[in-house]
C-alpha positions as CSV (number, residue, x, y, z in Angstrom):
1,M,38.8,324.2,59.0
2,Y,40.0,326.1,62.0
3,Y,38.5,328.3,64.7
4,Q,39.7,331.8,65.2
5,S,38.1,333.8,68.0
6,N,37.4,337.4,67.6
7,T,39.0,338.8,70.7
8,E,37.7,342.3,70.3
9,E,34.1,341.1,70.2
10,S,34.5,338.5,73.0
11,A,36.2,341.0,75.3
12,R,33.3,343.5,74.9
13,S,30.5,341.0,75.3
14,P,28.2,341.9,78.2
15,I,28.7,338.5,79.8
16,G,32.5,338.4,79.9
17,F,33.5,342.1,80.1
18,V,33.6,344.0,83.4
19,S,35.0,347.5,83.3
20,D,38.1,348.3,85.4
21,T,36.0,350.8,87.4
22,V,33.5,348.2,88.3
23,L,36.3,345.7,89.3
24,M,37.9,348.4,91.5
25,A,34.7,349.0,93.3
26,R,34.2,345.2,93.8
27,V,37.7,344.8,95.2
28,K,37.4,347.7,97.6
29,S,33.9,346.5,98.7
30,K,35.3,343.0,99.3
31,F,38.2,344.3,101.4
32,M,35.9,346.6,103.4
33,S,33.5,343.8,104.2
34,D,36.2,341.3,105.3
35,D,37.5,341.5,108.8
36,M,40.3,339.0,108.2
37,V,42.4,341.2,106.0
38,D,43.9,344.5,107.1
39,D,43.9,346.5,103.9
40,N,45.1,349.8,105.3
41,E,48.4,349.6,103.5
42,I,47.3,347.7,100.4
43,H,47.2,349.8,97.2
44,I,44.9,348.5,94.4
45,K,45.2,349.1,90.7
46,V,43.0,347.5,88.0
47,R,44.0,347.5,84.3
48,H,42.2,345.4,81.6
49,G,40.8,343.0,84.2
50,V,44.1,342.5,85.9
51,V,44.2,343.5,89.6
52,Y,47.5,344.7,91.0
53,L,48.1,344.6,94.7
54,D,51.0,346.7,96.1
55,G,51.9,347.6,99.6
56,W,52.4,346.0,102.9
57,V,50.7,343.3,105.0
58,S,51.6,342.0,108.4
59,D,52.3,338.3,107.5
60,T,52.1,335.6,104.9
61,Y,48.5,334.7,106.0
62,Q,47.4,338.3,105.3
63,R,49.0,338.2,101.9
64,R,47.3,334.9,101.0
65,M,43.9,336.1,102.2
66,A,44.1,339.3,100.2
67,E,45.1,337.5,97.1
68,D,42.3,334.9,97.5
69,L,39.7,337.5,98.2
70,V,40.5,339.2,94.9
71,R,40.6,336.0,93.0
72,S,37.1,335.2,94.3
73,I,35.6,338.3,92.6
74,D,33.7,337.8,89.3
75,G,35.4,339.5,86.4
76,V,38.9,339.4,87.7
77,G,41.1,337.9,85.0
78,R,44.3,337.7,87.0
79,V,45.9,338.9,90.2
80,V,49.4,340.3,90.3
81,S,50.5,340.5,93.9
82,R,53.5,342.6,94.9
83,L,52.6,342.7,98.5
84,Q,55.5,342.9,101.0
85,I,55.5,341.3,104.4
86,S,56.3,343.7,107.2
87,N,56.8,341.0,109.9
88,P,58.4,338.1,108.0
89,G,58.9,336.1,111.2
90,T,55.3,336.1,112.1
91,V,53.5,332.7,111.6
92,F,49.8,332.3,111.6
93,I,48.7,329.7,114.2
94,N,45.2,328.2,113.9
95,P,43.9,327.8,117.4
96,D,41.6,325.0,116.4
97,I,44.6,322.7,115.6
98,R,46.3,321.3,118.6
């Protein structure tokens, strides 16, 4: 005996399925409410639960924060980040570590 999942049924179950429109709204809301990420030059696309991030961020820290914010949203299946760094020499320094 073997188990074969019915992907069409499971993808449309109310518990696991979140529409792309809802995910887009959640991502935009998350970016707007977060002061740590400058999302002015980040372009967001959502397709079948996958969030695509394109555009520019100022440094590696901003890219990581943007990716982590999106991953923390319920319903996001995967994040594809194509964010470019506009200031590659910039290094984030945590003032609490000395």
